[in-house]
N, C-alpha and C positions, 0 to 999 in steps of 0.2 A: 758405712753408707744407709742412711736413713729414708724412710719410707712417708715421713713427714712433710707437711707440705705447704703449713701456715706457722706463723710465730706463734708464740705461747703470750699474746699481747695481756696486759696486767694493767693498762691504763690508758686514758686518753691520749696522751701524746702518741703511742704507737699505735694505738688505732686510728690516728687519722690520718698515718701514712699509709693504712692499709686498705680502709674499708670501702674505699668506691675502684681499687686498684683491679682492674677484670682480669689481667693477665694471670696476678696471684692465685682470683679463685675459680680461675675457669679449670685449672686440674681437679679440685676439690669437687668442684661440681660434677664433671666427670667420674670421677671416682664415687660418689653419690649415687649415680646414676647408674653405673655397674653394680654398684652393692645392692641396690634397691631395685629391682625389676619392677616392681608395683608402682613406681614413679611415671614410668613410661605410659601404664594404663591409665592411671591417674590423671595424668596431664594430657595425653595424648602426643608427649614427645619422645618419640622413640630413642634418639640421642641426640644429646643439646649440641645445635651449631652454634648461633647467634647468641651472645651474652652481651649485655647493654647494663651499664649502672643505671639503676633508677636515682630520684631525685635524693640528693644527699641530705641525711637525717642522721638518728643516731644510731642504727643497725645497718650492715652491709645489704642492700637491698639489690637484686639482678633481674631484669626481665630475659627470660629462655624463650627464643623463637618466636617473640611476641604472642605466646600461648599462655604461658606460665610465668608467675614470679616467685622469685627464692629470696626467703629472708633470713640472715645469721644475724644469729645475737650474741654480743661480747660478754665478757664477763661481768661487767660493771655495770647491765642491765638483764643479767639472765634470768629474774625473776619476771621481768616484762613478758618473757616467753610464754609461759602458763598464763599470766593475764589474758594476752592478744588470744590465745588460744583457744580459751574458755570464752570469751567474747564471741569468735565468731559461732562456737557450737550453739551458745546462748540465744543467738540472732539468726540461727538459719532459716531462711525463708523469709524475714522479714521486710528486708531494705533489698529491694531489685537491685540494686547498684553497688551493693556491696560484693566484693570478692567473694567466690565460695572456697574453703579452706577445702584441699585435696591431699594435704599430706602434713605430718608432722614427726619431728625425728630429731636425732642428736648424730649430727658427724662426728666420729673418734679421728683425732689428729693428736699433735702434742697436749691441746687440751679440747674440752668437749666443748661442740659449737651446736646449739639449740638451734632447729630450723623451721620455719614452716613454708611449707606452697601452697599458693593461692591460685586462683584462677587471675587472668591478666583482663586490666577494663581498659578500653580504649578512652582517647580523650586528652584534652590539654587541660592543665594545671590551672584553675580559677585564678591565681594571682597573673598567669601569661595571657589569659582569651579575654580577662574581664575588660580591658582598656578598650577594645574594640566592638563589645557589644553593647546593642541596643539598652538602653535604661527600662524597657518593659521586660525584656526581656533575661535581664540581672534580676529585674523582682520577683518574676515566677519561677527561676531557678530557686531564688531564695525561700520562697513559699512551698517548692517542692521539697527542699532539705528542711524545712519546716516540718512537714508533715512527716519526712523519712524520721526525724530525729523523735517527735511523737512517739513512733514505733517503738523506738530503742529504749524510750522510758518505761514502756508500758509492759515490757518483757517481763516475763515471770524469771525469778530467781531461784530456781531449787536449790534447796539445802545440801550440804552435804557434798559438795561439788570440790574441787581443788583449789577453785577461785569461784568469787569472791567469799571471804569468810563473812560469817554473821554478823560480826560487827565493826564491819568495813568502815563505813562511815562515821562513828563514833572515835575511832581508832584513829583515823587519819586528820579529822579536827582536831582532836587531842596532840597529835604530832604537829601539827603545822603551829597551832596556837602555843606550845612552849619552844616552839624554835623561832616564833615571830620578833618577839621583843628586842632580841640583837640585831637580828637583818633589819628591820625598822630603823634602827639608830643610825644606820652606817646608808641608808638610802635617803632619809629624810630630815629635815630639821627637829632637834630635840620635842620642840613645843608640838609639833605636828605629830610625831611619833607617838609621843605620849596620849594625844587623841584618838590617833589610830589604835591604839592598844584599847584605849575607853571604849572605843567603837566595835571593836572585835569582842570584847569582855560582854558587851551590851545586847549581842546579835543572839536570837535563838535559833541555832543551827538545826534543829531539830522539828522546826514548825511544817517542815512537807514532808511528803513521803518519800524517801530515799528510791531511786532509781538506777538503772542502769546508764551510766553517760559514756560518751564518746569522750569527753573531757580535753580534745584537743584539735577541734575545729577550724583549724587555720586553712589560708588561700593556698597553703600545698597537700590538703588532704582531701578536696573536692576537684572532681575532674568534671569535665562537660565535652560535649561533644555537639556540632552542628549537623542536624538531621535534618533534609526537607526543609533546608531553609531557615532553621530555628535553630536555637542554641536550648542543651536541654543539659540536664545533670547525667553522668555517665559511672561515675564511680565515688565511692565515700570510703577513704584508707586508711591504713594506719591507724589500730585498735590496740597499740600498745600503752597508751597512759589510760586504758577506760578504766574509770571509777566506778563506785557504786554511792549516791551521794544527792542532795537535793539538787533539781533540776535547775537552780538561779546559779547553780557551779557552772554547768555548762554555756551560761551566755558570756562569760569573761573571755576565753578563746574565740568564742563565736564573734562578739563584738569586735576586738583589737584584731581578729586575725580573717576570717571568711569577710565579715563586713568592711574592715579596712575603717573602722568608727563612723561607716556611712549609717545614719539613725533610719532612713528609708529601707535598708537593706534589713534592719535589725526587726522593723515594724513587719516588713512582709514576710520574713521568715515566720514572726509569732503568728500571723496570720494563718498561716499552715501549720503550724503547730497547734495552736488551739486559738480559735477566732476570738475567743473572749479573754485570752491571755493580755493583760495591760503591759504596757513598756514598764521596765521595774526603776522603783526609783532610785534617783543617782546614790544617796546614801550607801544603800541597799546592794547595788551593783557594786559600790567602790567596797565596801566590806568583804564580797566575795573573792574583788580583785585582790586586796590582800592578803586573802586567805588562799587562794590559786597557787599550786607550785611552780608556775612560773609568775606569777603576780606581780612581785617585785622587778623583774627583767623586763616585763610587758611596763612598767611604770617609767622605769629607767630608757625605753625606746623610745615612750612617748614624750618624755620632757627631761631635757639635756640635765648635766647636772647642775649647769649656774640658774636653770629655772627652779629645780629643784629645790635648791637650797634656799631662793628666793620664798618659796612657799610662806605665807602666814597662818594658813588652818588649814583643817579637812574641808570647808565648804568650798575653798579656792581650790584645793585637790581635787574634788569631784568636779567643778565647773572645767577644769582645764582637759581632764581625762574623758568628761562627757557632755560635750559642749553644747548638743542641741538638743538636750532631755527635757528642756519645759514643756 
């Protein structure tokens, strides 16, 4: 007989069958609460009663009694544990809608499961709520989000912490530029891929001051809540993809995710971020889209394979991705 509760996951196929399975995780959460009495004091949850799966993403996320959230990191992204934990510590008190980090540690089982426990943020996903929301309230939320992300980008990054390393942005850019040539040729016609490589080589990635970025501002990572008859931002979630880099990198997931390619929302966001911030030129935003770790997946989602196959040049690609930027 074994006391192990969870399988020794080592790949995404095994993880897909496990990460939202509440009944498999409930005993592990109960064991964790029994082994770490400080969790009850930090979360206000004496013993976990209700466990609900959070929005399915990369990690196993569960809402506990609508008071706290626990997030377990699989081995395939174990490094994201430190990244997200340090992002919470660097931003403590800066973003009112950001969950508070209550605890972190490792659950010992067949394998080690790093975990974070945060406060619970009420509200609906922006993805679900936006459809029924008046346009002016959408724009107001985008402005609020812009102001909050401005605070994030200005956060001081103390040297010597576990994350980020001092050369985080140059290292990231070098790794992405090395991997992109082969990937571009699987996603775009040869001539367009070659032009994309030239654009990447000709871009000055270090013109701006690198800052702390959320780097995954999608429609699933912003929560909103209706308060006194008006919608407001209530949560800014999931910092596991945080980066240190040029703020232009932030605009990629923001535009295609949170904004849903709506230029009016992007303009409202930028007005909250910095009233003097211009709409980025299409070519510049295209370069950062290509550099982004999810960039080619974004392009494939926006443009079907036939539409990508028929592209003639970079201007056509930029025009289709950012049609209302004139």
